[in-house]
C-alpha positions as CSV (number, residue, x, y, z in Angstrom):
1,M,-4.3,1.3,-22.9
2,P,-1.7,-1.4,-23.2
3,Q,0.6,-1.3,-26.2
4,T,-0.3,-4.1,-28.6
5,N,2.7,-3.8,-30.9
6,T,6.4,-3.1,-30.2
7,W,6.8,0.6,-29.2
8,T,9.3,2.3,-31.5
9,G,10.7,5.7,-30.4
10,D,10.9,7.5,-27.2
11,P,8.4,6.7,-24.3
12,V,6.7,10.1,-24.2
13,W,4.0,8.5,-22.0
14,L,6.4,7.6,-19.3
15,A,5.3,10.2,-16.7
16,D,1.7,9.5,-17.3
17,V,1.8,5.8,-16.7
18,I,3.9,6.1,-13.6
19,K,1.6,8.7,-12.1
20,S,-1.4,6.5,-12.8
21,E,0.3,3.7,-10.9
22,G,0.2,5.8,-7.7
23,V,3.8,6.8,-7.2
24,D,5.2,10.1,-5.9
25,L,6.5,11.5,-9.2
26,V,8.7,14.6,-9.9
27,E,9.4,15.9,-13.4
28,Y,13.0,17.0,-13.6
29,P,13.4,20.2,-15.7
30,G,14.0,19.5,-19.4
31,W,13.3,15.8,-19.2
32,R,11.2,15.8,-22.4
33,N,14.2,17.0,-24.4
34,R,17.0,15.1,-22.7
35,G,18.6,12.1,-24.2
36,H,21.4,10.7,-26.4
37,G,19.2,10.4,-29.4
38,D,16.0,8.4,-29.8
39,F,15.1,4.8,-28.8
40,K,14.8,2.0,-31.2
41,D,12.1,-0.4,-30.2
42,I,11.6,-0.6,-26.4
43,R,11.9,-4.2,-25.2
44,G,11.8,-3.8,-21.4
45,V,13.2,-2.3,-18.2
46,M,16.7,-2.5,-16.6
47,V,17.1,-1.9,-12.9
48,H,20.2,-0.5,-11.2
49,H,21.5,0.8,-7.9
50,T,23.6,4.0,-8.0
51,G,26.3,2.8,-5.6
52,S,25.3,5.5,-3.1
53,D,22.3,5.9,-0.8
54,F,22.5,9.7,-1.5
55,A,22.8,9.9,-5.3
56,S,20.5,12.6,-6.5
57,A,18.2,12.8,-9.5
58,A,20.3,15.7,-10.7
59,S,23.4,13.4,-10.8
60,I,21.5,11.0,-13.1
61,A,20.1,13.7,-15.3
62,E,23.3,15.7,-15.7
63,G,25.9,12.8,-15.5
64,R,29.4,13.0,-14.2
65,P,32.8,14.2,-15.6
66,D,33.6,10.9,-17.3
67,L,30.1,10.1,-18.6
68,A,27.5,12.6,-19.8
69,G,23.9,12.4,-18.6
70,P,21.3,11.2,-18.7
71,L,22.4,8.0,-17.0
72,S,18.9,6.5,-16.9
73,Q,15.3,7.7,-17.5
74,L,14.1,7.4,-13.9
75,H,15.6,7.9,-10.5
76,I,14.1,6.5,-7.3
77,A,15.0,8.1,-3.9
78,R,15.0,6.1,-0.7
79,D,11.8,7.7,0.4
80,G,10.0,6.4,-2.7
81,T,10.0,9.6,-4.7
82,V,10.4,8.9,-8.4
83,T,11.9,11.5,-10.7
84,V,11.7,11.2,-14.5
85,V,14.9,12.8,-15.8
86,A,14.9,11.9,-19.5
87,V,12.8,10.4,-22.3
88,G,15.5,9.7,-24.8
89,V,18.4,7.2,-24.8
90,A,20.4,7.1,-21.6
91,W,23.9,5.7,-20.9
92,H,23.0,3.0,-18.3
93,A,23.4,-0.5,-19.8
94,G,26.8,-0.4,-21.5
95,A,28.2,-3.7,-22.9
96,G,26.3,-6.9,-22.3
97,M,23.9,-9.4,-23.6
98,Y,20.6,-11.0,-22.8
99,P,18.5,-13.5,-24.9
100,W,16.0,-11.0,-26.3
101,L,18.4,-8.0,-26.8
102,P,21.0,-7.3,-29.4
103,T,24.5,-7.6,-28.0
104,N,25.8,-4.3,-26.4
105,M,22.6,-2.4,-27.4
106,G,20.7,-2.3,-24.2
107,N,20.7,1.5,-24.0
108,W,18.6,1.7,-27.2
109,H,16.1,-0.9,-26.1
110,L,15.6,-0.6,-22.3
111,I,14.2,2.0,-20.0
112,G,16.7,2.4,-17.2
113,I,15.8,2.9,-13.5
114,E,18.5,4.1,-11.1
115,C,17.8,3.6,-7.4
116,A,19.7,5.7,-4.8
117,N,21.1,2.7,-3.0
118,S,24.6,1.4,-2.1
119,G,23.6,-2.1,-2.9
120,T,25.5,-3.2,0.2
121,S,27.3,-6.2,-1.4
122,P,26.9,-8.7,-4.2
123,T,25.8,-11.3,-1.6
124,A,23.4,-9.1,0.3
125,S,20.1,-10.8,1.2
126,H,16.9,-9.8,-0.7
127,R,15.9,-6.2,0.2
128,E,18.8,-5.6,2.6
129,N,19.2,-1.8,2.7
130,W,16.1,-1.3,0.6
131,P,13.5,0.8,2.4
132,E,9.9,-0.3,1.8
133,E,9.0,3.0,0.1
134,Q,11.9,2.6,-2.4
135,Y,11.4,-1.0,-3.2
136,F,7.6,-0.8,-3.8
137,A,8.1,2.4,-5.9
138,L,10.4,0.3,-8.0
139,V,7.8,-2.4,-8.2
140,R,5.2,0.0,-9.4
141,C,7.4,1.8,-11.9
142,C,8.4,-1.5,-13.5
143,A,4.8,-2.8,-13.5
144,A,3.5,0.5,-15.1
145,I,6.1,0.3,-17.9
146,N,5.7,-3.5,-18.5
147,R,1.9,-3.1,-18.6
148,R,2.0,-0.2,-21.0
149,L,4.1,-2.2,-23.4
150,A,1.8,-5.3,-23.0
151,Q,4.7,-7.2,-21.4
152,T,5.0,-9.5,-18.4
153,S,7.5,-8.9,-15.7
154,A,9.9,-11.2,-17.5
155,R,10.8,-8.0,-19.4
156,T,12.3,-6.4,-16.3
157,I,15.9,-7.4,-15.8
158,G,18.8,-6.4,-13.6
159,H,22.0,-4.8,-14.8
160,K,23.8,-7.8,-13.3
161,E,21.9,-10.2,-15.6
162,Y,22.9,-8.3,-18.7
163,A,26.4,-7.0,-17.8
164,G,27.6,-9.3,-15.1
165,R,30.0,-11.2,-17.3
166,S,31.1,-8.4,-19.6
167,Q,31.5,-5.6,-17.0
168,G,31.4,-7.4,-13.7
169,K,28.3,-5.5,-12.7
170,W,26.3,-6.8,-9.7
171,D,23.5,-4.2,-9.4
172,P,20.9,-4.0,-8.1
173,G,22.7,-5.5,-5.1
174,G,20.4,-6.8,-2.4
175,I,17.7,-7.6,-4.9
176,D,16.7,-11.1,-5.9
177,M,15.5,-10.5,-9.4
178,D,13.2,-13.5,-9.5
179,V,11.4,-12.3,-6.3
180,L,11.3,-8.7,-7.7
181,R,9.7,-10.0,-11.0
182,D,7.1,-12.0,-8.9
183,D,6.2,-8.8,-7.1
184,I,6.0,-6.8,-10.3
185,Q,3.8,-9.4,-12.0
186,R,1.4,-9.3,-9.1
187,Q,1.2,-5.6,-9.5
188,I,0.7,-5.9,-13.3
189,D,-2.1,-8.4,-12.7
190,R,-4.0,-6.2,-10.3
191,V,-6.9,-4.3,-11.8
192,P,-6.0,-0.5,-11.7
193,R,-7.9,1.2,-8.9
194,A,-9.3,4.7,-8.8
195,D,-7.6,5.2,-5.4
196,N,-4.0,5.0,-6.4
197,D,-2.9,5.6,-2.8
198,A,-4.1,2.0,-2.0
199,A,-1.4,-0.1,-0.4
200,F,0.6,-2.7,-2.4
201,A,0.0,-6.1,-0.8
202,D,-1.1,-4.8,2.6
203,P,-2.2,-1.5,4.2
204,D,1.3,-0.8,5.7
205,R,3.0,-0.7,2.3
206,R,2.0,2.7,0.9
207,V,3.6,4.8,-1.9
208,R,2.9,8.5,-1.4
209,R,1.6,10.7,-4.2
210,R,2.0,14.4,-5.0
211,P,-0.8,16.4,-6.6
212,P,-1.0,15.6,-10.4
213,V,1.1,17.7,-12.7
214,S,0.6,18.5,-16.4
215,R,0.3,15.6,-18.9
216,V,3.1,14.8,-21.3
217,T,2.5,15.8,-24.9
218,G,4.5,16.0,-28.1
219,T,7.8,14.3,-29.0
220,S,11.2,14.2,-27.4
221,G,13.4,16.3,-29.7
222,C,16.4,14.6,-28.1
223,R,19.9,15.6,-28.9
224,T,22.1,13.1,-30.5
225,A,25.6,12.0,-29.4
226,A,28.1,9.3,-30.0
227,P,27.9,6.3,-27.6
228,P,30.5,6.2,-24.8
229,Q,33.1,3.5,-24.6
230,E,31.9,1.8,-21.4
């Protein structure tokens, strides 16, 4: 059921709502207990590209030498496989601002999605270097989260819209955010179907599924850490 009030705390329902949207979901080991402390109220979704077509879910879950993971809650591979890597706060937003967010606090209010994509360039045309499977998996993930929180697609933003001025970020490159939000809203407005393998928009746009896995229960129990200086 959609959330009728602001969701406070970690999105322990994340895997369930994404699977119900018909995506190919993998649960990264330990995701229920991974995070830099707990969310405040969740206000939306932030979309990123990783900067590499080959970035793995493990790199997002475990981080890198200069920045401890998790670096988002979700990773989307180029074949449309979605991996949930964390349920607690992730270091993905950094410094920035957006009208309905506290300044520099995006990590504590936004679910982050990292897509394995180079982004090509800041001026790339819409969906340049974005495979169908990856793009429509992204659409479905954002729609599932926005719907669960009783939000419209206006609550999905790009990193570039939040941190473009403060950090010079331009991700997700090759994505027109207004077009993406239109696609997400169409998915939100669709009546959920029993056949979650149904195509998005037309029969050639399919997002593959794996057999269902166990449902999420309990709370996150995330470790706490001081925020990085991004």
